[in-house]
TORPA-4810 file (N, C-alpha, C, O; in nm, 3 decimals):
<nodes>
NODE_1_6.568_15.637_13.678_6.583_15.546_13.793_6.714_15.512_13.818_6.790_15.518_13.915_X
NODE_2_6.720_15.470_13.691_6.835_15.364_13.716_6.962_15.460_13.777_7.009_15.423_13.884_X
NODE_3_7.013_15.572_13.719_7.102_15.556_13.766_7.125_15.684_13.943_7.220_15.749_13.987_X
NODE_4_6.945_15.658_14.003_6.964_15.718_14.120_7.007_15.579_14.162_7.104_15.596_14.235_X
NODE_5_6.979_15.435_14.150_7.025_15.306_14.236_7.153_15.285_14.210_7.211_15.200_14.278_X
NODE_6_7.227_15.357_14.105_7.352_15.270_14.060_7.443_15.399_14.164_7.550_15.374_14.220_X
NODE_7_7.375_15.533_14.171_7.481_15.585_14.318_7.440_15.573_14.386_7.487_15.660_14.459_X
NODE_8_7.295_15.468_14.497_7.264_15.428_14.611_7.325_15.308_14.596_7.355_15.278_14.711_X
NODE_9_7.367_15.212_14.518_7.449_15.090_14.519_7.569_15.094_14.573_7.602_15.016_14.662_X
NODE_10_7.696_15.247_14.492_7.821_15.285_14.514_7.824_15.347_14.628_7.928_15.361_14.692_X
NODE_11_7.641_15.420_14.690_7.724_15.452_14.793_7.763_15.365_14.916_7.860_15.387_14.988_X
NODE_12_7.647_15.229_14.934_7.651_15.152_15.009_7.762_15.083_15.025_7.816_15.053_15.131_X
NODE_13_7.799_15.056_14.898_7.952_14.976_14.835_8.063_15.031_14.953_8.112_14.965_15.045_X
NODE_14_8.087_15.184_14.918_8.205_15.244_14.965_8.167_15.289_15.130_8.258_15.334_15.199_X
NODE_15_8.009_15.270_15.194_8.019_15.254_15.278_8.078_15.142_15.324_8.171_15.172_15.399_X
NODE_16_8.070_15.074_15.316_8.076_14.912_15.372_8.234_14.891_15.357_8.291_14.813_15.433_X
NODE_17_8.301_14.958_15.261_8.427_14.881_15.272_8.504_15.027_15.311_8.625_15.018_15.293_X
NODE_18_8.473_15.121_15.346_8.570_15.229_15.396_8.692_15.199_15.511_8.807_15.239_15.524_X
NODE_19_8.601_15.101_15.593_8.705_15.033_15.728_8.813_14.963_15.661_8.916_14.952_15.728_X
NODE_20_8.813_14.900_15.510_8.888_14.822_15.519_9.029_14.905_15.408_9.139_14.881_15.359_X
NODE_21_8.941_14.992_15.416_9.070_15.093_15.277_9.142_15.169_15.413_9.262_15.170_15.437_X
NODE_22_9.049_15.223_15.481_9.168_15.263_15.630_9.243_15.180_15.657_9.352_15.221_15.699_X
NODE_23_9.226_15.045_15.648_9.334_14.934_15.750_9.452_14.929_15.621_9.549_14.855_15.639_X
NODE_24_9.441_15.014_15.486_9.561_15.022_15.415_9.652_15.105_15.423_9.766_15.089_15.379_X
NODE_25_9.604_15.220_15.491_9.620_15.356_15.527_9.805_15.337_15.559_9.820_15.357_15.680_X
NODE_26_9.912_15.313_15.508_10.033_15.318_15.491_10.094_15.422_15.571_10.189_15.381_15.638_X
NODE_27_10.061_15.568_15.586_10.101_15.657_15.616_10.106_15.659_15.777_10.200_15.702_15.845_X
NODE_28_9.999_15.610_15.818_9.988_15.561_15.994_10.030_15.483_16.025_10.071_15.531_16.131_X
NODE_29_10.074_15.349_16.028_10.106_15.238_16.004_10.238_15.197_16.022_10.292_15.159_15.918_X
NODE_30_10.315_15.191_16.137_10.427_15.131_16.234_10.538_15.276_16.171_10.630_15.277_16.090_X
NODE_31_10.477_15.377_16.248_10.553_15.488_16.248_10.699_15.471_16.316_10.710_15.417_16.426_X
NODE_32_10.812_15.521_16.244_10.936_15.494_16.246_10.942_15.611_16.311_10.870_15.696_16.259_X
NODE_33_11.037_15.669_16.462_11.094_15.761_16.478_11.246_15.769_16.467_11.315_15.692_16.533_X
NODE_34_11.302_15.862_16.384_11.421_15.901_16.361_11.450_16.078_16.402_11.412_16.187_16.360_X
NODE_35_11.564_16.013_16.539_11.634_16.200_16.566_11.686_16.246_16.487_11.740_16.185_16.395_X
NODE_36_11.685_16.395_16.505_11.759_16.428_16.407_11.795_16.600_16.531_11.722_16.697_16.555_X
NODE_37_11.947_16.562_16.581_11.976_16.676_16.664_12.061_16.832_16.599_12.157_16.852_16.524_X
NODE_38_11.987_16.899_16.655_12.058_17.025_16.543_12.163_17.099_16.668_12.119_17.106_16.783_X
NODE_39_12.272_17.141_16.644_12.333_17.215_16.728_12.491_17.257_16.717_12.558_17.203_16.629_X
NODE_40_12.557_17.359_16.811_12.715_17.307_16.756_12.769_17.269_16.869_12.704_17.245_16.970_X
NODE_41_12.904_17.262_16.859_13.004_17.267_16.977_13.148_17.332_16.922_13.153_17.418_16.834_X
NODE_42_13.262_17.278_16.988_13.370_17.343_16.969_13.413_17.305_16.787_13.408_17.391_16.698_X
NODE_43_13.430_17.244_16.777_13.422_17.197_16.620_13.322_17.277_16.518_13.368_17.303_16.407_X
NODE_44_13.222_17.307_16.539_13.137_17.381_16.461_12.967_17.396_16.465_12.910_17.438_16.566_X
NODE_45_12.906_17.363_16.364_12.735_17.341_16.388_12.721_17.213_16.314_12.777_17.201_16.205_X
NODE_46_12.652_17.120_16.363_12.585_16.990_16.329_12.454_17.009_16.307_12.379_17.105_16.328_X
NODE_47_12.428_16.842_16.234_12.300_16.794_16.275_12.393_16.622_16.297_12.497_16.577_16.248_X
NODE_48_12.309_16.579_16.376_12.310_16.448_16.440_12.247_16.351_16.446_12.157_16.340_16.530_X
NODE_49_12.283_16.238_16.341_12.359_16.174_16.314_12.415_16.264_16.186_12.347_16.364_16.162_X
NODE_50_12.551_16.236_16.087_12.486_16.329_15.941_12.495_16.247_15.846_12.556_16.284_15.745_X
NODE_51_12.424_16.081_15.852_12.349_16.032_15.762_12.265_15.957_15.776_12.263_15.887_15.877_X
NODE_52_12.148_15.945_15.657_11.999_15.863_15.677_11.973_15.795_15.616_12.031_15.816_15.509_X
NODE_53_11.879_15.663_15.608_11.849_15.608_15.514_11.703_15.557_15.530_11.658_15.483_15.616_X
NODE_54_11.619_15.639_15.386_11.489_15.613_15.423_11.433_15.465_15.368_11.529_15.392_15.343_X
NODE_55_11.325_15.411_15.348_11.279_15.302_15.253_11.178_15.396_15.168_11.183_15.519_15.184_X
NODE_56_11.091_15.339_15.081_10.981_15.428_15.010_10.841_15.376_15.094_10.852_15.271_15.158_X
NODE_57_10.750_15.425_15.095_10.601_15.401_15.153_10.641_15.345_15.306_10.561_15.259_15.343_X
NODE_58_10.693_15.360_15.354_10.735_15.341_15.539_10.694_15.489_15.600_10.770_15.585_15.583_X
NODE_59_10.612_15.498_15.646_10.609_15.610_15.780_10.679_15.665_15.905_10.656_15.626_16.020_X
NODE_60_10.776_15.771_15.869_10.836_15.834_15.946_10.831_15.955_16.050_10.810_16.062_15.992_X
NODE_61_10.844_15.967_16.195_10.881_16.091_16.216_10.981_16.128_16.261_11.033_16.088_16.365_X
NODE_62_11.018_16.205_16.192_11.129_16.304_16.231_11.154_16.417_16.371_11.099_16.527_16.379_X
NODE_63_11.219_16.377_16.442_11.225_16.406_16.575_11.317_16.548_16.572_11.416_16.543_16.645_X
NODE_64_11.307_16.613_16.532_11.401_16.761_16.502_11.402_16.861_16.691_11.319_16.938_16.740_X
NODE_65_11.559_16.799_16.753_11.540_16.905_16.837_11.656_17.009_16.810_11.740_17.000_16.721_X
NODE_66_11.644_17.094_16.892_11.759_17.219_16.862_11.846_17.199_17.021_11.784_17.196_17.128_X
NODE_67_11.958_17.190_17.014_12.016_17.176_17.164_12.057_17.335_17.163_12.083_17.370_17.278_X
NODE_68_12.067_17.411_17.096_12.162_17.546_17.085_12.089_17.622_17.144_11.975_17.598_17.183_X
NODE_69_12.158_17.732_17.158_12.060_17.847_17.218_12.046_17.949_17.135_12.015_18.061_17.177_X
NODE_70_12.072_17.918_16.979_12.044_17.945_16.866_11.942_17.927_16.787_11.942_17.804_16.779_X
NODE_71_11.850_17.967_16.720_11.761_17.869_16.559_11.823_17.818_16.532_11.930_17.837_16.590_X
NODE_72_11.821_17.725_16.442_11.867_17.648_16.357_11.739_17.616_16.247_11.633_17.608_16.310_X
NODE_73_11.730_17.606_16.171_11.639_17.515_16.054_11.700_17.423_15.996_11.823_17.426_15.986_X
NODE_74_11.595_17.281_15.926_11.616_17.208_15.871_11.558_17.158_15.696_11.496_17.053_15.678_X
NODE_75_11.587_17.238_15.604_11.597_17.240_15.428_11.604_17.090_15.371_11.715_17.067_15.324_X
NODE_76_11.533_17.007_15.364_11.496_16.919_15.314_11.585_16.916_15.133_11.662_16.841_15.073_X
NODE_77_11.511_17.050_15.107_11.589_17.022_14.936_11.548_16.921_14.847_11.428_16.903_14.830_X
NODE_78_11.655_16.833_14.773_11.588_16.756_14.679_11.498_16.618_14.797_11.405_16.550_14.755_X
NODE_79_11.529_16.612_14.875_11.452_16.515_14.944_11.305_16.529_14.971_11.217_16.445_14.985_X
NODE_80_11.303_16.688_14.975_11.129_16.727_14.987_11.094_16.685_14.879_10.998_16.610_14.900_X
NODE_81_11.116_16.689_14.776_11.006_16.648_14.658_11.007_16.514_14.571_10.964_16.480_14.461_X
NODE_82_11.082_16.452_14.683_11.077_16.294_14.687_11.005_16.189_14.852_11.016_16.069_14.879_X
NODE_83_10.933_16.307_14.933_10.845_16.251_15.047_10.704_16.317_15.026_10.673_16.401_14.941_X
NODE_84_10.649_16.276_15.095_10.500_16.304_15.116_10.453_16.426_15.272_10.369_16.397_15.357_X
NODE_85_10.473_16.457_15.272_10.444_16.551_15.431_10.321_16.515_15.520_10.234_16.602_15.519_X
NODE_86_10.299_16.419_15.586_10.146_16.447_15.655_10.140_16.556_15.742_10.044_16.625_15.706_X
NODE_87_10.194_16.602_15.834_10.163_16.716_15.890_10.337_16.733_15.994_10.412_16.648_16.042_X
NODE_88_10.340_16.815_15.991_10.482_16.850_16.167_10.362_16.929_16.270_10.246_16.970_16.265_X
NODE_89_10.477_16.919_16.364_10.380_16.945_16.547_10.452_16.991_16.548_10.548_16.974_16.473_X
NODE_90_10.439_17.096_16.655_10.499_17.113_16.777_10.408_17.076_16.923_10.293_17.034_16.906_X
NODE_91_10.464_17.092_17.075_10.421_17.087_17.149_10.474_17.184_17.273_10.586_17.236_17.274_X
NODE_92_10.375_17.197_17.377_10.449_17.245_17.501_10.543_17.180_17.589_10.567_17.065_17.552_X
NODE_93_10.587_17.206_17.662_10.695_17.139_17.765_10.588_17.000_17.843_10.629_16.884_17.858_X
NODE_94_10.393_17.073_17.898_10.363_16.926_17.880_10.290_16.837_17.830_10.215_16.754_17.882_X
NODE_95_10.348_16.883_17.610_10.298_16.796_17.538_10.102_16.799_17.520_10.012_16.715_17.521_X
NODE_96_10.112_16.942_17.505_9.998_16.959_17.463_10.071_17.052_17.336_10.162_17.134_17.330_X
NODE_97_9.937_16.962_17.199_9.970_17.053_17.125_9.968_17.229_17.087_9.863_17.287_17.113_X
NODE_98_10.104_17.327_17.015_10.076_17.426_16.999_10.031_17.443_16.856_9.953_17.536_16.837_X
NODE_99_10.063_17.376_16.761_10.066_17.413_16.603_10.068_17.262_16.546_10.171_17.200_16.571_X
NODE_100_9.997_17.214_16.495_9.990_17.168_16.344_10.020_17.173_16.212_9.970_17.283_16.191_X
NODE_101_10.060_17.142_16.111_10.143_17.246_16.018_10.115_17.111_15.938_10.165_17.003_15.967_X
NODE_102_9.987_17.143_15.788_10.005_17.012_15.686_10.020_17.090_15.567_10.030_17.212_15.573_X
NODE_103_10.023_17.016_15.443_10.080_17.064_15.349_10.229_17.060_15.259_10.315_17.048_15.346_X
NODE_104_10.274_17.063_15.167_10.413_17.074_15.138_10.485_17.137_15.221_10.442_17.248_15.254_X
NODE_105_10.583_17.102_15.265_10.672_17.187_15.348_10.791_17.091_15.288_10.809_16.972_15.264_X
NODE_106_10.857_17.208_15.280_11.058_17.173_15.252_11.144_17.252_15.334_11.254_17.278_15.284_X
NODE_107_11.111_17.314_15.491_11.196_17.345_15.542_11.159_17.398_15.689_11.058_17.465_15.710_X
NODE_108_11.209_17.378_15.743_11.127_17.399_15.921_11.233_17.445_15.976_11.338_17.380_15.971_X
NODE_109_11.227_17.558_16.035_11.312_17.643_16.135_11.292_17.590_16.325_11.179_17.562_16.364_X
NODE_110_11.370_17.585_16.390_11.338_17.561_16.523_11.383_17.601_16.577_11.503_17.594_16.551_X
NODE_111_11.352_17.672_16.689_11.413_17.794_16.843_11.517_17.685_16.868_11.554_17.583_16.810_X
NODE_112_11.553_17.760_16.997_11.663_17.715_16.997_11.609_17.683_17.154_11.533_17.765_17.205_X
NODE_113_11.656_17.547_17.242_11.599_17.427_17.287_11.455_17.422_17.262_11.376_17.438_17.355_X
NODE_114_11.415_17.401_17.145_11.273_17.364_17.108_11.299_17.210_17.040_11.412_17.183_16.998_X
NODE_115_11.197_17.121_17.033_11.144_17.007_16.944_11.051_17.007_16.843_10.949_17.074_16.862_X
NODE_116_11.061_16.950_16.744_10.939_16.981_16.618_10.916_16.841_16.563_11.006_16.758_16.547_X
NODE_117_10.801_16.824_16.539_10.782_16.656_16.504_10.757_16.670_16.365_10.656_16.738_16.343_X
NODE_118_10.826_16.620_16.248_10.801_16.623_16.087_10.758_16.502_16.061_10.851_16.430_16.095_X
NODE_119_10.671_16.434_16.021_10.564_16.302_15.981_10.562_16.303_15.853_10.467_16.362_15.803_X
NODE_120_10.663_16.240_15.761_10.709_16.246_15.652_10.682_16.077_15.573_10.744_15.989_15.632_X
NODE_121_10.609_16.034_15.468_10.637_15.926_15.402_10.758_15.941_15.218_10.733_15.999_15.113_X
NODE_122_10.852_15.877_15.253_10.928_15.870_15.172_10.825_15.817_15.049_10.753_15.720_15.074_X
NODE_123_10.819_15.861_14.955_10.755_15.828_14.776_10.842_15.782_14.673_10.826_15.688_14.595_X
NODE_124_10.949_15.873_14.685_11.056_15.787_14.555_11.173_15.795_14.634_11.203_15.843_14.743_X
NODE_125_11.258_15.704_14.502_11.379_15.650_14.546_11.504_15.809_14.523_11.477_15.913_14.464_X
NODE_126_11.651_15.769_14.601_11.748_15.917_14.522_11.801_15.790_14.488_11.788_15.671_14.513_X
NODE_127_11.878_15.882_14.410_11.983_15.766_14.303_12.120_15.892_14.345_12.160_16.001_14.305_X
NODE_128_12.150_15.789_14.447_12.250_15.807_14.597_12.186_15.924_14.681_12.075_15.977_14.668_X
NODE_129_12.307_15.953_14.788_12.279_16.046_14.850_12.231_16.197_14.824_12.270_16.257_14.723_X
NODE_130_12.164_16.243_14.896_12.107_16.393_14.853_12.133_16.479_14.995_12.159_16.404_15.089_X
NODE_131_12.131_16.609_15.025_12.126_16.693_15.137_12.037_16.736_15.196_11.950_16.808_15.146_X
NODE_132_12.046_16.689_15.348_11.999_16.783_15.397_12.025_16.896_15.515_12.057_16.848_15.624_X
NODE_133_12.014_17.071_15.503_12.081_17.093_15.546_12.008_17.236_15.624_11.889_17.268_15.621_X
NODE_134_12.117_17.302_15.690_12.070_17.440_15.745_12.103_17.552_15.707_12.218_17.596_15.715_X
NODE_135_11.983_17.626_15.651_12.054_17.714_15.521_12.045_17.854_15.562_12.030_17.945_15.481_X
NODE_136_12.057_17.874_15.716_12.111_17.978_15.758_12.211_18.097_15.773_12.319_18.057_15.818_X
NODE_137_12.209_18.168_15.759_12.358_18.259_15.689_12.481_18.144_15.792_12.472_18.101_15.907_X
NODE_138_12.566_18.131_15.707_12.688_18.012_15.817_12.674_17.925_15.837_12.753_17.833_15.856_X
NODE_139_12.553_17.934_15.838_12.534_17.753_15.897_12.572_17.652_15.841_12.627_17.565_15.908_X
NODE_140_12.558_17.641_15.732_12.575_17.518_15.627_12.765_17.511_15.649_12.824_17.407_15.678_X
NODE_141_12.836_17.652_15.625_12.969_17.643_15.613_13.011_17.571_15.746_13.110_17.498_15.754_X
NODE_142_12.948_17.591_15.821_12.989_17.535_15.991_12.984_17.365_16.012_13.046_17.304_16.100_X
NODE_143_12.922_17.321_15.939_12.938_17.198_15.914_12.725_17.142_15.978_12.691_17.080_16.079_X
NODE_144_12.650_17.190_15.883_12.542_17.172_15.980_12.475_17.133_15.824_12.406_17.211_15.757_X
NODE_145_12.511_17.002_15.787_12.441_16.914_15.658_12.474_16.752_15.714_12.548_16.705_15.800_X
NODE_146_12.400_16.709_15.638_12.375_16.523_15.638_12.303_16.514_15.516_12.211_16.583_15.471_X
NODE_147_12.402_16.343_15.436_12.324_16.337_15.365_12.164_16.176_15.394_12.122_16.089_15.470_X
NODE_148_12.154_16.216_15.318_11.995_16.114_15.274_12.035_16.033_15.120_12.082_16.073_15.013_X
NODE_149_11.984_15.886_15.180_11.946_15.831_15.104_11.801_15.760_15.134_11.764_15.720_15.244_X
NODE_150_11.718_15.751_14.990_11.581_15.719_15.010_11.566_15.540_14.944_11.524_15.557_14.829_X
NODE_151_11.578_15.433_14.959_11.557_15.285_14.883_11.394_15.302_14.832_11.338_15.212_14.770_X
</nodes>
């Protein structure tokens, strides 16, 4: 009988404190938008801006916008090992959700003229800058890379 009472007491306690636990969810609080433009110019290809700084525990929405007529991708490389991905979303022109992807993701391909939102929370600092890149053939060499520091 005592084990049943203990389970009932624990269940009641968890139910009563559920809201308090949700208030502490840092992955959904104060999300900061960070725009990352992917494109090309007469000087080559680029990720704009070419450097980023993130803080552990802060939630971010990376807004990946491909302004080009060809596809590009964003590979996080070492940064991918130091973040928690909440989800990735893509919507149509009217704002209707097309897809939501959850789980461990280290690379996203973005079609020509499209935008994708990547929701992350950095969980580990870097010991200096690391690179995010476009790994499509020739794109890195044409200039599609940027540096990232996580504090």
